Structure formats: C-alpha cells, structure tokens
C-alpha positions, 0 to 999 in steps of 0.5 A: 480499461488497460487490462483488454488481455486479462479475460474473466471466464468461468472454468469447469472440470467434470471428472478429470484425473489430479495425480497426488504429485501434481496437487498443490496443499491437501485435498479439499483445503484449496481455499489455504493456496488460494490464499497463501498466493494471494499474498505473496501476490498483495505484496508484489503488488506493493513492489509493483506499485512501488516502481510506479511512484518511483516513475512518476517522480521521474517524469514530474522532475523532468518535466517541472524542470523544462517547462518555463511558467510566468517568473521563471522553472515550473519545479521553481515554484513552492508546491511542486516543491511541496509535492516532490518533496511529499512524493519522495518521503513517499517512495522512501517509507513504501520501500522501507516496506517493501524490503522490509516483508521481503527480508524476512519471507527470503529469511524464513521469519524467526517470529514465523512466515509472513502474515498475510495481514501485512500483505493486505497492508502493502498491498491497500498504502503502496497501492493508494500511495500509487493512486496518489502520485499518479494524480500529482504527475496528471496535475502537473502535466495539466494539459499535456497529461492527457496524450497518450505520449507523455505515458501518464494516462497509463500510468493513470490506468495502471495505479487505479486498478492497483487499488482494487486488484486482490481486494479493495482497499475497503474491504480490506482495511474492515477486515483489519481492523476485525482484527485490532487491536490484537492482530497479526499487523500488529503483532508483527509491527511489535515483534518483527519491525520492533517498533513496540512503543509504536503500537503501544499507543495504537493499542491504546487508541483503539481499545479507548475508542472500543465499537464505536471507532469503525472498522476501516479506520482501524484497520487503516490505522494498522496499516500506516503502523507498520508502515511507519515501523518499517520506517525507523529511524529512516529518513522517510520516518518523519514523513510516514509519521506524520501521516500517521499521526494524523490517521491516530489524532483523526480516530480519535477525534471518532474514526471517520475515514478521510474523505 
C-alpha cells in the first residue's frame, strides 16, 4: 500500500566472522544500538510529517483559492478558513518541537542526551497530526481527492503508514504513560524546554488520577506537554495549549482516550 519496495524478510547469519572494527556498540548489547537508531528514526519521522503537513496546507490553499462554489470561492467559506487556521497552528507547533529536539541533540545536550521518550512523543504527535492534515486535504478536495494526479491519495497513504512505523501510536503512548509522572518526557519538558509550571500541572493531575488513569491517556498528555513546552510563547502556543487543555480536562474526568 504505497511501500512496495519495503520487503519483509528474515535474515540469519551462521558462523559469520565480524571484525572488532565493524562491531556497533558492545557485543551482546545490540538492543541498545537498535533503540538508539530507532530513537533518531522517530525524530526523523517527526520531520517527515512536518513536511507532509506543509504540503497538505499548500494544496488546500491552492485548491480553495481557485475553486468556485455557491456564493464565492471555497477559500471564503468559514469551514475552510477554520481548517486552514487549525492546520497552520499544528504546523507551527510541530515545527517548534522538531527544531527544539534537533537543536538539543546537536548541542550534545546540557542536561544529557536526547531522551528516547522525547523522540517517541514527537513521532506520535507528528504522525497523528499529519493524518489529520491528510484527512482535511482529502475532505476539502472532495471527489477530486481520489484522483492520483492531485497527490492527495499519495499523501494519505504516506500519512497512514507514519502512525505505525517505528511503533504504533497506542503502544508508544502506553510506554510513555507507564513512566509518568516522573518519566524522561516530562523531565525534559521541565528542565530543557523550561516549562516547569506546565509539567507541575500535569504531574499533579496524574498523581490525583492515580492507578485509575489509563496509561494511554497519560502518555498522550505527556507527549502533548512536550509539544506545548517547545512552543513557548510562540505564535503556535495558543493552538497547542487549547488541545493540551482538552486532554488535561479529559484525563481529570476519567482519562478515556478520544475516539
């Protein structure tokens, strides 16, 4: 479904000599190398999703500015404007997160390296936001969205696979939630992204919910806390905070994930 070159095969080596100079990491610690590679792959997926969202916004704006509907151009329709505004906020917020994580890793990290949990959070939020963007694009184009030359089908296929590559959203959110409220994700948001007040609110809510809080809901809230922290006082902050506040209120009311 769009990734026909990605063949899934098992590869086994029997009695193969590997020189010391070709060993990654330490013998017997291959899983650590794999986890490290996967963490950077997840950050890369976040960047890919950001580019995909920008392409969706470009195609939406171009089509809506040309398409004539009853009463004027599609771009003048309130629903179109609201969706473009929502997508613009999402793009700004995700770009702030990707840049913040990339900059921290490039500097070597004054508070230690880039946590794998931060990359997990970025990958989850990014892939879900790209899927929303691709769906908005398809909806705006209507029947034309199903025509391959319009690129919408390609973007939708790419967006769909991002939600499962390098771990599906649900599994990664559960992992993040299992480590809350003292996990690396919130610690990174508080110490590195300088959002201690934000993290304090989340930790208080998680501690109050206790064992009744589903790990998925806790992990999703942690990931969005990282996103809001990366936005700081930037232009995308109000959009990110609205989504974050809804998740926080949802968790306080029982923590059931949104449909």
